[in-house]
C-alpha positions in Angstrom: 0.0 0.0 0.0 1.6 3.4 -1.0 2.5 5.7 1.7 0.7 8.9 2.1 2.8 11.9 1.0 4.0 14.0 3.9 4.3 17.7 4.0 8.0 17.4 3.2 7.1 15.8 -0.2 5.1 18.8 -1.3 6.9 21.2 -3.7 7.9 24.4 -2.0 6.9 27.7 -3.4 9.9 29.9 -4.3 10.8 32.3 -1.5 9.9 35.9 -2.1 13.0 38.1 -2.6 14.1 40.1 0.4 13.1 43.7 0.2 15.9 46.1 -0.9 17.3 48.8 1.3 16.3 52.3 0.4 19.5 53.3 -1.4 19.6 50.1 -3.5 15.9 50.4 -4.2 16.2 53.9 -5.5 18.9 52.9 -8.0 17.2 49.6 -9.0 13.9 51.3 -9.5 15.4 54.0 -11.7 17.0 51.4 -13.9 13.6 49.6 -14.2 12.0 52.9 -15.2 14.7 53.6 -17.8 14.0 50.1 -19.3 10.2 50.7 -19.3 10.7 53.9 -21.3 12.4 52.0 -24.1 10.0 51.3 -27.0 10.0 48.5 -29.5 12.6 48.7 -32.3 11.4 50.2 -35.6 12.7 51.8 -38.8 13.7 55.5 -38.5 10.6 57.6 -38.4 9.7 60.8 -40.1 11.8 62.7 -37.7 14.8 60.6 -38.9 15.5 59.2 -35.4 15.4 55.5 -34.7 13.6 54.6 -31.5 15.6 52.7 -28.9 15.4 48.9 -29.0 13.7 47.2 -26.2 14.9 45.7 -22.9 12.4 43.4 -21.2 10.4 45.7 -18.8 11.1 43.5 -15.9 14.9 43.4 -16.5 15.3 39.9 -17.8 16.9 40.9 -21.1 20.7 41.1 -21.3 20.8 44.4 -23.3 19.1 47.7 -23.8 19.5 50.4 -26.4 19.0 54.1 -26.1 19.1 56.8 -28.7 20.3 59.3 -26.1 23.8 59.1 -24.7 22.8 60.7 -21.4 20.2 58.0 -20.8 22.8 55.3 -21.4 25.4 57.0 -19.2 22.8 57.3 -16.4 21.9 53.6 -16.6 25.6 52.7 -16.7 26.2 54.8 -13.6 23.3 53.2 -11.7 24.4 49.6 -12.7 27.9 50.4 -11.4 26.5 51.4 -8.1 24.5 48.2 -8.0 27.7 46.3 -8.8 26.4 45.0 -12.2 29.1 45.2 -14.9 28.0 46.4 -18.3 29.5 47.0 -21.7 28.6 50.2 -23.5 28.8 50.3 -27.3 27.8 53.3 -29.5 26.9 53.1 -33.2 25.7 55.6 -35.7 23.5 55.1 -38.8 21.2 56.9 -41.2 21.9 58.8 -44.4 20.4 62.2 -44.6 19.4 62.1 -41.0 21.9 60.6 -38.7 21.0 58.8 -35.5 23.1 57.3 -32.7 22.4 54.2 -30.7 23.9 53.3 -27.3 23.8 49.6 -26.5 24.3 48.4 -23.0 25.2 44.7 -22.6 25.3 42.8 -19.3 27.7 39.8 -19.2 25.9 36.5 -19.2 27.2 35.5 -15.7 25.6 38.6 -14.2 22.3 38.5 -15.9 20.4 36.6 -13.2 21.5 39.2 -10.6 20.6 42.0 -12.9 17.2 40.6 -13.7 16.4 40.0 -10.0 17.5 43.5 -9.0 15.4 45.2 -11.6 12.4 43.1 -11.1 12.5 43.5 -7.3 13.3 47.2 -7.7 10.3 47.8 -10.0 7.8 45.9 -7.8 8.9 47.4 -4.6 9.2 50.9 -5.9 5.9 50.7 -7.7 4.2 49.5 -4.5 5.7 52.3 -2.5 4.5 55.0 -4.9 1.1 53.6 -5.8 0.2 52.5 -2.3 -1.7 55.1 -0.2 0.1 56.9 2.6 0.4 54.5 5.6 -0.6 55.9 9.0 2.4 56.4 11.1 4.8 55.9 8.2 8.4 55.9 9.3 10.7 58.9 8.7 12.8 57.0 6.1 9.7 56.1 4.2 8.5 59.7 4.2 11.9 60.7 3.0 12.5 58.1 0.3 9.0 58.0 -1.4 9.6 61.5 -3.0 13.0 60.3 -4.0 11.5 57.3 -5.8 9.1 59.7 -7.4 12.0 61.9 -8.6 13.8 58.8 -9.9 10.8 57.8 -12.0 10.5 61.3 -13.5 14.3 61.5 -14.1 14.4 58.2 -16.0 11.3 59.2 -18.0 12.7 62.6 -19.0 16.0 61.0 -20.0 14.7 57.9 -21.9 11.0 58.6 -22.6 9.5 60.6 -25.5 9.7 64.3 -24.7 6.5 66.1 -25.4 7.3 69.7 -24.7 4.9 72.4 -25.7 4.7 76.1 -24.7 2.3 75.4 -21.9 3.4 71.9 -20.7 6.2 69.6 -20.0 5.1 66.1 -21.1 6.4 62.6 -21.7 5.1 60.0 -24.1 5.1 56.5 -22.8 3.8 53.1 -24.0 3.9 51.6 -20.5 0.6 52.2 -18.7 2.0 51.3 -15.3 4.9 53.7 -15.6 2.5 56.4 -16.6 0.5 55.8 -13.4 3.7 55.9 -11.4 4.5 59.3 -12.9 1.1 60.7 -12.0 1.3 59.5 -8.5 5.0 60.5 -8.2 4.1 64.0 -9.3 1.5 64.2 -6.5 4.2 63.2 -4.0 6.4 66.0 -5.4 3.4 68.3 -4.9 2.7 68.8 -8.6 -0.5 68.0 -10.3 0.0 65.9 -13.4 -2.4 64.9 -16.2 -2.6 61.6 -18.0 -4.2 61.3 -21.4 -4.1 58.8 -24.3 -2.0 59.7 -27.3 -1.5 57.9 -30.6 -0.5 54.5 -29.5 0.9 55.9 -26.2 0.1 57.7 -23.0 1.1 61.3 -22.4 1.9 62.5 -18.8 2.2 66.2 -18.5 2.6 69.0 -16.0 1.9 72.6 -16.5 4.6 75.1 -17.5 5.8 77.5 -14.9 6.1 76.6 -11.2 5.0 73.0 -11.7 7.5 72.3 -14.4 10.2 74.0 -12.4 9.5 71.9 -9.3 9.7 68.7 -11.3 13.0 69.7 -12.9 14.5 70.7 -9.5 13.4 67.4 -8.1 15.1 65.3 -10.8 18.3 67.3 -11.1 21.3 65.4 -9.7 24.1 66.9 -7.7 27.0 67.5 -10.1 29.1 65.1 -8.1 26.8 62.2 -9.0 27.8 62.1 -12.6 25.9 61.9 -16.0 22.3 62.6 -16.4 22.0 66.2 -15.1 22.0 68.3 -18.3 19.4 66.2 -20.1 16.6 66.8 -17.7 16.9 70.6 -17.7 
C-alpha cells in the first residue's frame, strides 16, 4: 500500500526576494523605469531618429539600447553602483538624418542578478508609490518615497519621448504602469499631473511655470553624482 505523502514531499513555493534597502531600491527602481521607457525597435521615423530597441520591462533581457547618450550613461552609472558590470557600445546610422544608438550589454554571468534586482526594484518601488500613505509611516519612508518619485521622472525625462509644448512639459510612454507611477509621483512632489491617451501611447504632463520648475528641480542630480544632469533641464 503506497505511503501517504508527507508535508516534506510537497513542492515548495519559491521564497519571495528580500526587500531592498532604500539606497539600493532607488537605484534599481530608476533602472527599471529607464527600461520601461524603451520602445520596440522600428525603422527610422519621419523625424529621422530611430527609436531605442527594447529591454524586457522586468529586466530579464541582457541588453538595452537608447538613442540618447545621457540615458545610457545614467543607466551605466546606476548599474555600477549596483555592482552589475555592463559593456557600452555606441553606433551611428542613417543617411540624410543621422541617429546614434547606445547599447548596454550585461555579461551572461551577471544577468540573473541584474534581472532579480530590476524586477524587485520595480515591484517594490511601484508598491511604495502607488500605495496610499500609511498611517504612522516611518521617517525613512516619508523621505524616500519622494526620492523614488523623482527617480521615475528623471528616468522618463531621459529615456521617454519628450512632449514639450509652450504650456506643458510632457512625456510620451507606451507603458501604462509607468504612466500611473509618474502621475502618483508628481503628486508626491506636490505637482498635479495629467494623463491622457495619445496615438498608441500615453502622455503624462505637468503645466509650464512653477509645476515644471518643481519637477525639474526634483530630478536634477548633484554635479558630483555624474551623468544625467543636463538632459533633464
